[in-house]
C-alpha positions as CSV (number, residue, x, y, z in Angstrom):
1,X,0.0,0.0,0.0
2,X,2.0,3.0,-1.2
3,X,0.2,5.6,1.0
4,X,1.5,4.1,4.3
5,X,4.8,2.6,5.3
6,X,4.9,-1.1,4.5
7,X,5.0,-2.2,8.2
8,X,1.7,-0.5,8.7
9,X,0.1,-2.1,5.7
10,X,1.3,-5.5,6.9
11,X,-0.1,-4.7,10.4
12,X,-3.5,-3.8,9.0
13,X,-3.7,-6.9,6.9
14,X,-2.8,-9.0,10.0
15,X,-5.5,-7.3,12.1
16,X,-8.1,-7.8,9.3
17,X,-7.2,-11.5,9.2
18,X,-7.4,-11.9,13.0
19,X,-10.7,-10.0,13.2
20,X,-12.1,-12.1,10.4
21,X,-11.1,-15.3,12.3
22,X,-12.5,-13.9,15.6
23,X,-15.8,-13.3,13.9
24,X,-15.9,-16.9,12.5
25,X,-15.8,-15.7,8.9
26,X,-14.3,-17.6,6.1
27,X,-12.5,-15.8,3.3
28,X,-15.5,-16.3,1.1
29,X,-18.0,-15.0,3.6
30,X,-15.8,-12.1,4.5
31,X,-15.3,-11.3,0.8
32,X,-19.1,-11.3,0.1
33,X,-19.6,-8.8,3.0
34,X,-16.6,-6.7,1.9
35,X,-17.3,-6.7,-1.8
36,X,-14.4,-8.9,-2.9
37,X,-13.9,-12.4,-4.1
38,X,-12.5,-15.1,-1.8
39,X,-9.4,-15.3,-4.1
40,X,-8.9,-11.5,-3.7
41,X,-9.1,-11.8,0.1
42,X,-6.7,-14.7,0.1
43,X,-4.2,-12.7,-2.1
44,X,-4.3,-9.7,0.2
45,X,-3.9,-11.8,3.3
46,X,-1.0,-13.7,1.7
47,X,0.7,-10.4,0.7
48,X,0.6,-11.2,-3.0
49,X,-1.9,-8.4,-3.7
50,X,-1.6,-4.8,-2.6
51,X,-3.8,-3.5,0.2
52,X,-6.0,-0.7,-1.1
53,X,-8.3,1.9,0.4
54,X,-11.3,0.1,-1.2
55,X,-10.3,-3.2,0.6
56,X,-9.8,-1.3,3.9
57,X,-13.3,0.2,3.6
58,X,-14.7,-3.2,2.6
59,X,-13.1,-4.8,5.6
60,X,-14.6,-2.1,7.9
61,X,-18.0,-2.8,6.5
62,X,-17.7,-6.6,6.7
63,X,-16.5,-6.4,10.3
64,X,-18.9,-3.6,11.3
65,X,-16.2,-1.9,13.3
66,X,-17.1,1.8,12.7
67,X,-14.3,2.5,10.2
68,X,-11.5,1.5,12.5
69,X,-9.0,0.4,9.8
70,X,-9.6,3.4,7.6
71,X,-9.0,5.7,10.5
72,X,-5.9,3.8,11.4
73,X,-4.5,4.2,7.8
74,X,-5.4,7.9,7.8
75,X,-3.9,8.5,11.2
76,X,-0.6,6.6,10.7
77,X,-0.4,6.7,6.9
78,X,-1.4,9.5,4.5
79,X,-4.2,12.0,5.1
80,X,-7.6,10.5,4.4
81,X,-8.2,13.0,1.6
82,X,-5.1,11.7,-0.2
83,X,-5.8,8.0,0.0
84,X,-8.2,7.7,-3.0
85,X,-5.7,9.5,-5.2
86,X,-2.9,7.2,-4.1
87,X,-5.1,4.2,-5.0
88,X,-5.5,5.8,-8.5
89,X,-1.8,6.6,-8.8
90,X,-0.9,3.0,-8.0
91,X,-3.2,1.5,-10.6
92,X,-2.8,4.0,-13.4
93,X,-1.4,3.2,-16.8
94,X,-0.6,6.9,-17.4
95,X,0.0,9.8,-15.0
96,X,0.1,13.5,-15.8
97,X,1.3,16.1,-13.3
98,X,1.5,19.9,-13.4
99,X,3.3,21.7,-10.6
100,X,3.9,25.5,-10.5
101,X,6.0,25.6,-7.4
102,X,7.6,22.3,-6.5
103,X,9.1,19.2,-8.0
104,X,6.3,16.6,-8.0
105,X,6.5,14.0,-5.1
106,X,7.0,11.1,-7.5
107,X,10.3,12.6,-8.6
108,X,11.6,14.0,-5.3
109,X,14.8,12.9,-3.6
110,X,14.6,12.3,0.2
111,X,16.6,15.5,1.1
112,X,14.4,17.7,-1.1
113,X,11.2,16.1,0.3
114,X,12.5,16.7,3.8
115,X,13.2,20.4,3.1
116,X,9.7,20.8,1.7
117,X,8.0,19.0,4.6
118,X,9.9,21.0,7.2
119,X,8.1,24.1,5.9
120,X,5.2,22.9,8.0
121,X,6.2,23.8,11.6
122,X,3.5,21.6,13.1
123,X,5.3,18.4,11.9
124,X,7.6,16.6,14.4
125,X,10.9,15.1,13.2
126,X,9.3,11.7,13.4
127,X,6.4,12.7,11.3
128,X,8.7,14.3,8.7
129,X,10.7,11.1,8.5
130,X,7.6,9.0,8.1
131,X,6.2,11.2,5.4
132,X,9.5,11.2,3.5
133,X,9.6,7.4,3.7
134,X,6.0,7.2,2.4
135,X,6.8,9.6,-0.4
136,X,9.8,7.5,-1.5
137,X,7.7,4.3,-1.3
138,X,5.2,5.8,-3.7
139,X,8.0,6.1,-6.3
140,X,8.2,2.3,-6.6
141,X,5.5,2.4,-9.3
142,X,8.0,4.0,-11.7
143,X,10.4,1.1,-11.6
144,X,7.9,-1.9,-11.4
145,X,7.6,-4.4,-14.2
146,X,4.9,-2.4,-16.0
147,X,5.4,1.2,-14.9
148,X,2.9,3.9,-15.9
149,X,3.7,6.5,-18.5
150,X,4.5,9.7,-16.5
151,X,4.4,13.1,-18.1
152,X,5.4,16.0,-15.8
153,X,5.1,19.7,-16.5
154,X,6.6,22.2,-14.1
155,X,6.9,26.0,-14.1
156,X,10.5,27.3,-14.3
157,X,9.9,28.8,-10.8
158,X,9.8,25.2,-9.4
159,X,13.2,24.5,-10.9
160,X,14.8,27.7,-9.7
161,X,13.2,28.0,-6.2
162,X,15.8,27.0,-3.5
163,X,15.3,26.9,0.2
164,X,17.7,28.9,2.4
165,X,21.0,27.0,2.7
166,X,19.7,24.1,0.5
167,X,21.6,24.9,-2.7
168,X,23.4,21.5,-2.7
169,X,20.1,19.7,-2.1
170,X,18.5,21.5,-5.0
171,X,21.4,20.6,-7.3
172,X,21.0,17.0,-6.3
173,X,17.3,17.2,-6.9
174,X,17.7,18.6,-10.4
175,X,20.3,16.1,-11.4
176,X,17.9,13.4,-10.2
177,X,15.1,15.0,-12.2
178,X,17.2,14.8,-15.3
179,X,18.1,11.2,-14.6
180,X,14.4,10.3,-14.2
181,X,13.5,12.2,-17.4
182,X,15.9,10.0,-19.3
183,X,13.9,6.9,-18.5
184,X,11.7,5.7,-21.4
185,X,8.5,6.0,-19.4
186,X,9.1,9.5,-18.0
187,X,8.9,12.9,-19.7
188,X,9.6,16.2,-18.0
189,X,8.8,19.6,-19.5
190,X,9.4,23.1,-18.2
191,X,7.3,26.2,-18.8
192,X,9.9,29.0,-19.2
193,X,9.7,32.1,-17.2
194,X,9.3,34.2,-20.3
195,X,6.0,32.5,-21.1
196,X,4.5,35.0,-18.6
197,X,1.1,34.4,-17.1
198,X,-0.5,31.1,-17.9
199,X,-3.5,29.0,-16.7
200,X,-1.4,26.7,-14.6
201,X,-0.5,29.4,-12.1
202,X,-3.8,28.9,-10.4
203,X,-2.5,25.7,-8.9
204,X,-1.2,22.1,-9.4
205,X,-3.3,19.4,-11.1
206,X,-2.9,15.6,-11.6
207,X,-4.5,13.2,-13.9
208,X,-4.5,9.4,-13.9
209,X,-5.5,7.1,-16.8
210,X,-6.9,3.8,-15.5
211,X,-6.8,0.4,-17.1
212,X,-10.6,0.5,-17.8
213,X,-10.0,3.6,-20.0
214,X,-11.4,6.1,-17.4
215,X,-9.6,9.2,-16.1
216,X,-9.4,10.4,-12.5
217,X,-8.1,13.9,-11.5
218,X,-6.8,15.3,-8.3
219,X,-6.5,18.9,-7.0
220,X,-4.6,20.0,-3.9
221,X,-5.1,23.1,-1.8
222,X,-3.8,24.5,1.5
223,X,-6.5,22.5,3.4
224,X,-6.3,19.2,1.6
225,X,-7.3,17.8,-1.8
226,X,-10.1,16.5,-3.9
227,X,-10.5,13.6,-6.3
228,X,-12.2,14.7,-9.6
229,X,-14.2,12.2,-11.6
230,X,-17.2,14.2,-12.9
231,X,-17.0,14.4,-16.7
232,X,-17.5,18.2,-16.7
233,X,-14.7,18.7,-14.1
234,X,-12.4,16.4,-15.9
235,X,-13.0,18.3,-19.2
236,X,-11.9,21.5,-17.4
237,X,-8.7,19.7,-16.1
238,X,-7.9,18.5,-19.5
239,X,-8.3,22.0,-20.9
240,X,-5.9,23.3,-18.2
241,X,-3.5,20.4,-18.9
242,X,-3.4,21.1,-22.6
243,X,-2.8,24.8,-21.9
244,X,0.2,24.2,-19.7
245,X,1.6,21.5,-21.9
246,X,1.4,23.8,-24.9
247,X,3.3,26.5,-23.0
248,X,6.1,24.1,-22.0
249,X,9.4,23.6,-23.8
250,X,10.1,20.4,-25.7
251,X,11.7,17.6,-23.8
252,X,15.4,18.2,-24.8
253,X,15.2,21.9,-24.3
254,X,13.6,21.4,-20.9
255,X,16.4,19.1,-19.8
256,X,19.0,21.5,-21.0
257,X,17.4,24.3,-18.9
258,X,17.2,22.0,-15.8
259,X,20.9,21.1,-16.2
260,X,21.8,24.7,-16.6
261,X,20.1,25.6,-13.3
262,X,21.6,22.6,-11.5
263,X,25.1,23.6,-12.5
264,X,24.5,27.0,-10.8
265,X,24.1,25.2,-7.5
266,X,26.9,22.7,-7.9
């Protein structure tokens, strides 16, 4: 489960298995109540199939425990508003990200992620470490046997923005970004500063293409995020995506710009 550290996912699966047994439920009976086949339940319990938010919610329904496992995942894993998007991200065949201010999480190095997370003074050192680990764990989808096609567009400001005293970290991050962009399944494009005002400056957006041909969007704000699946809303996101993609430099020119900026901090 990419939205929580692996030990927590294993813990939840173990607790589901124990609760199912304590309630005298076979995998087949549990699956009927949870909305999954017995083979799916067996695969999750045997750690050959990933734990998902849908499965957690199904387990809560089947065990009538008032949403205990979902609350546990939200409290110790990612924020509950982010869980549906992480499910989509994990299962997508194609991902599109636009970020006006930061390097997207899927392409962040640990040191950069830590600098970004420490901007929230409410987070303890332990919470920062946990979130960094979770963010890096998400990146496993990019190197799996059948990785999604990832297209990233960032504003030049995201490439040039450096935290105080973090010049070395930014150089390492940008070199990592170039290395990622040289992978066959990843493309990175930069909207140059001289493009001026553009539609993407209103905020980041994400789009995931699912195996069934559907699309899911995601928008983040200062207070959380929202999954977007209504056709009219998706149409708006696609219009915004096409707008920022059109403003961006071609792949090779984008990488040259990123390398140029990285060399300034080396």
